[in-house]
C-alpha positions in Angstrom: 29.2 25.1 7.8 32.9 24.3 7.3 34.2 25.7 10.6 31.5 23.3 12.4 33.3 20.7 10.3 36.6 21.7 11.4 35.9 21.3 14.5 34.1 18.1 14.6 37.1 17.0 12.6 39.7 17.8 15.2 37.2 16.3 18.1 37.2 13.1 16.0 41.5 13.3 16.0 41.6 13.7 19.9 38.9 11.0 20.3 41.2 8.8 18.1 44.2 9.6 20.5 42.2 8.9 23.7 41.0 5.8 22.3 44.6 4.6 22.0 46.0 5.8 25.2 46.7 3.5 27.9 44.9 5.3 30.6 41.5 5.0 28.6 42.2 1.6 27.4 42.5 0.7 31.3 39.0 2.0 32.2 36.5 0.1 30.2 33.6 2.4 30.7 35.6 5.6 29.8 36.9 3.5 26.4 33.1 2.7 25.9 32.0 6.4 26.4 34.8 7.4 23.9 34.4 4.9 21.3 30.6 5.8 21.1 31.4 9.3 20.5 34.1 8.6 18.0 31.5 6.1 16.0 29.0 9.0 16.0 31.3 11.4 14.4 32.6 8.6 11.7 30.0 9.4 9.1 30.4 12.9 9.1 34.0 13.4 9.3 34.7 10.7 6.7 32.2 12.7 4.0 34.0 16.1 4.9 37.5 14.5 4.1 36.2 13.2 0.8 34.3 16.6 0.2 37.9 18.1 1.0 39.6 15.8 -1.5 37.2 16.8 -4.0 37.8 20.3 -3.4 41.9 19.9 -3.7 41.2 17.9 -6.7 39.2 20.9 -8.4 41.4 23.5 -7.6 44.5 21.3 -9.3 42.1 20.6 -12.5 41.5 24.4 -12.6 45.1 25.3 -12.5 45.8 22.7 -15.3 43.6 24.2 -17.4 45.1 27.6 -17.0 48.0 26.2 -18.4 48.9 25.7 -22.2 47.9 22.1 -22.8 47.1 20.0 -26.0 43.7 20.3 -26.9 42.7 16.7 -26.0 44.1 17.2 -22.6 41.9 20.3 -22.2 39.1 18.3 -23.0 39.6 15.5 -20.7 40.4 18.1 -17.9 37.0 20.1 -18.7 35.2 16.7 -18.5 36.7 15.7 -14.9 35.9 19.2 -13.7 32.3 19.2 -14.5 32.1 15.4 -12.6 34.1 16.8 -9.5 31.5 19.9 -9.3 28.5 17.4 -9.2 30.3 15.2 -6.8 31.1 18.5 -4.6 27.6 19.6 -5.0 26.1 16.1 -3.8 28.7 16.0 -0.8 27.6 19.5 0.2 24.0 18.3 0.4 24.9 15.1 2.2 26.9 17.2 4.6 24.0 19.8 5.3 22.0 16.5 6.4 24.4 15.2 8.6 24.8 18.3 10.5 21.3 18.7 11.1 20.0 18.4 14.8 19.8 14.7 15.8 16.2 13.4 17.4 17.5 12.9 21.1 15.1 9.6 21.1 17.0 8.0 18.3 19.3 6.2 20.6 16.4 4.3 22.5 15.1 0.9 22.5 11.6 1.0 21.4 8.1 -0.8 22.4 6.2 -1.9 19.2 2.5 -2.3 19.5 0.9 -4.1 16.4 -3.1 -4.7 16.6 -5.4 -6.2 13.8 -7.4 -3.5 12.0 -10.6 -4.3 9.4 -10.6 -7.3 8.1 -11.6 -9.9 11.0 -9.4 -12.9 11.2 -7.2 -12.1 7.9 -6.2 -8.8 9.7 -5.1 -10.9 12.6 -3.0 -13.1 10.5 -1.6 -9.9 8.7 -0.6 -8.5 12.2 1.4 -11.8 12.9 3.2 -11.5 9.4 4.1 -7.9 10.5 5.4 -9.2 14.1 7.6 -11.7 12.3 8.7 -9.0 9.6 10.2 -6.7 12.2 11.3 -9.8 14.7 13.3 -10.6 11.6 14.7 -7.2 10.7 15.5 -6.9 14.1 17.5 -10.1 13.9 19.5 -8.9 10.7 20.6 -5.6 12.7 21.8 -7.7 16.0 19.0 -6.7 18.2 17.0 -8.5 20.6 13.3 -8.9 20.9 11.4 -9.5 24.2 7.6 -10.4 23.9 5.6 -8.0 26.7 2.1 -9.0 25.9 0.2 -10.9 23.1 -3.6 -11.8 22.4 -3.5 -14.7 19.9 -6.1 -16.0 17.3 -7.0 -19.6 17.0 -5.4 -19.8 13.8 -2.2 -18.4 14.3 -2.8 -14.6 14.1 -2.8 -11.7 16.4 -5.3 -9.5 17.8 -2.6 -7.4 19.4 1.4 -8.1 20.1 3.3 -6.0 22.0 7.2 -6.3 22.0 10.5 -4.5 23.2 13.3 -4.1 20.8 16.7 -3.6 22.4 19.8 -2.5 20.5 21.8 0.1 19.0 20.0 3.1 17.6 16.7 1.2 17.2 14.0 4.0 17.5 16.3 6.0 14.7 15.3 3.0 12.4 11.9 2.1 13.3 10.1 5.6 14.3 8.9 6.0 10.8 6.7 2.4 10.8 4.1 4.0 12.9 0.7 4.1 11.2 -1.8 1.7 9.2 -0.1 -1.0 7.2 -2.8 -2.6 4.5 -2.5 -5.9 3.2 -4.3 -7.1 -0.4 -4.3 -10.7 -0.8 -6.6 -13.8 -1.2 -7.2 -15.0 2.4 -6.9 -18.7 3.2 -10.6 -18.3 4.1 -11.7 -17.3 0.8 -13.2 -20.1 -1.5 -13.7 -17.8 -4.4 -10.4 -16.9 -4.8 -11.2 -12.9 -4.6 -8.6 -10.6 -2.9 -9.4 -8.7 0.2 -8.0 -5.8 1.7 -7.3 -5.8 5.5 -5.2 -3.7 7.9 -3.2 -3.6 10.9 -1.8 -0.5 13.1 1.6 0.0 14.2 2.6 2.0 17.0 6.4 2.7 18.0 7.1 3.9 21.2 10.4 5.2 22.6 11.4 3.0 25.6 10.9 5.2 28.6 13.2 5.1 31.7 11.2 5.5 35.3 13.5 8.8 35.7 11.4 10.3 32.3 8.0 9.2 33.3 7.4 9.3 37.2 4.2 7.0 37.9 2.5 7.8 41.1 1.5 4.6 42.8 -1.8 6.2 44.1 -2.6 6.9 40.6 -2.8 3.0 39.4 -5.5 0.6 39.7 -4.1 -3.1 39.4 -6.3 -5.8 39.1 -5.2 -9.2 38.7 -7.1 -12.3 37.2 -6.4 -15.8 35.2 -4.8 -15.8 32.0 -6.9 -16.6 29.0 -6.1 -18.5 25.8 -7.2 -17.5 22.0 -10.7 -18.5 22.7 -11.1 -16.6 25.9 -10.7 -20.1 27.9 -8.7 -19.9 31.1 -5.2 -21.4 30.4 -4.2 -21.4 34.3 -6.0 -21.5 37.7 -3.4 -18.8 39.3 -4.2 -15.0 38.9 -1.0 -14.3 37.3 -2.5 -11.9 34.7 -2.2 -7.7 35.4 -4.2 -5.2 34.1 -3.1 -1.8 35.1 -5.2 1.4 34.7 -3.5 4.6 34.9 -6.3 6.9 36.4 -5.6 10.6 35.5 -5.2 9.5 31.9 -7.6 6.4 31.5 -4.7 4.2 29.9 -5.0 0.5 30.3 -2.4 -2.1 30.1 -2.8 -5.7 30.4 -0.2 -8.5 30.4 -0.7 -12.0 30.9 2.2 -14.2 28.8 4.2 -14.7 31.9 3.4 -17.3 34.6 4.5 -15.0 37.0 2.2 -11.9 38.4 5.1 -9.9 39.2 6.9 -10.3 35.8 3.3 -9.3 33.9 3.0 -6.5 36.3 6.8 -5.4 35.4 5.9 -5.7 31.8 3.0 -3.8 32.3 4.5 -0.7 33.7 7.1 -0.8 31.0 4.3 -0.5 28.5 2.6 2.1 30.5 5.7 4.3 30.8 6.2 4.4 27.2 2.8 5.2 26.3 2.6 8.2 28.9 6.0 9.1 27.3 4.5 9.3 24.0 1.3 11.2 25.0 3.6 13.8 26.5 5.6 13.9 23.3 2.3 14.1 21.2 1.1 16.8 23.5 4.4 18.9 23.2 4.1 18.6 19.4 0.8 19.8 19.5 1.8 22.8 20.5 4.4 23.7 17.9 3.3 24.8 14.2 2.1 22.2 11.8 4.8 22.9 9.6 7.2 21.7 12.6 5.2 18.8 13.1 5.4 17.7 9.4 9.0 18.0 10.0 9.1 15.6 13.0 7.5 12.9 10.8 6.9 10.6 13.2 3.9 9.1 11.3 0.1 9.8 12.5 -1.4 6.2 13.7 -4.5 7.1 11.5 -2.4 7.7 8.2 -2.1 4.5 5.5 1.3 4.3 5.4 2.3 1.1 3.5 0.5 -1.0 1.0 1.6 -5.0 0.7 0.2 -6.5 -2.5 0.5 -10.2 -2.6 -0.8 -10.4 -6.1 1.8 -8.1 -7.7 4.4 -9.1 -5.2 4.4 -5.2 -4.4 5.2 -3.5 -1.6 4.3 0.6 -1.7 5.2 3.2 0.7 2.9 5.8 0.3 4.6 8.7 2.1 7.6 8.4 -0.1 6.2 6.9 -3.3 8.3 4.1 -3.1 7.5 0.7 -4.6 9.5 -2.3 -4.5 8.6 -5.9 -6.4 10.2 -8.3 -3.6 7.4 -8.9 -1.1 8.6 -12.0 0.1 12.2 -10.7 1.1 10.3 -7.8 2.8 8.3 -9.8 4.7 11.1 -11.7 5.6 12.8 -8.8 7.3 14.7 -7.3 4.5 13.3 -3.5 5.1 16.7 -1.8 4.7 16.0 -0.1 1.3 12.5 1.0 2.9 13.8 2.1 6.2 17.3 4.1 4.5 14.8 5.9 2.0 12.4 6.8 4.9 15.3 8.2 6.8 16.7 10.1 3.8 13.1 11.6 2.8 12.7 12.8 6.2 16.2 14.0 7.0 15.9 16.3 3.5 12.5 17.3 4.7 14.1 18.5 7.9 16.9 20.5 6.0 14.2 22.2 3.8 12.4 23.1 7.5 15.9 24.7 8.7 16.5 26.4 5.7 13.2 27.9 5.7 13.6 29.1 9.4 16.9 30.5 8.2 15.5 32.7 5.3 12.6 33.6 7.8 15.0 35.0 10.3 17.2 36.6 8.0 
């Protein structure tokens, strides 16, 4: 591990020199490439430098203890040595996690699909709450949200909403949001004050480039029709809405939010590519062991992952047993604590898997 870390630190220092050279500064494309590589190494190199400093302090403290010193000074040195050893162990664990192979999809933008589940109109309102939560979180991260398709209800909910989130390492942060989200609250339509339970499903798909998923035009059936509003009534007289059916897989995508048929078709194809890439990924994962599938940890969509309980002001993520009592802040996009905890949990699982494979091959 140390040899690998030394190599990364040397690479980091090389990139620092390149970024300050006039030749690279003059070439913005090259500068951005090096700056990105430098940023990706910053955390692991910073952690490794802290680790080396702690190791040096441990050596110095041990050397002090070998000398003849006053009892009080010896006690202080022993106490400090114990604290330093604890820090060293924690840093070693952190470095092991930082050195794990990265998911190649982490850099990608994502297409999120939120659909109302059980609970009728209340489920549709909850889907709208989740959409707002993720858009507010995206704002906090400096990401951009582009709505691709919506199927609204009469009272402000969504039967379905599909949107693209663009920015830095979006998939790495949102990939664990896939699954069934459950809400417990008194619906506005409930006169008796009873708490109802409703659900919505969230799918997080990495955006697919055209080169990643090749779609044969002969495999598509494209239908056009007039867009409709929440109650099903036609909202315009032009056939701008587009429905694309991928014949080999039976996947169907409908987009009608834009007034332009061309723009709706473009958005529908974007969603179709993401779904096809996701389908291919899931088929590949199906070929590997169940242990490996659990390590990937993308979150099965049939799995209930989180509960939002309004009476108790509580949000619980069932996968990691995390509960926070600030529901309103979470629904306003303050998701960082939950998402960071999920990333740490699944990276630790991945580390256990890597260690298990290492022991098996030894």
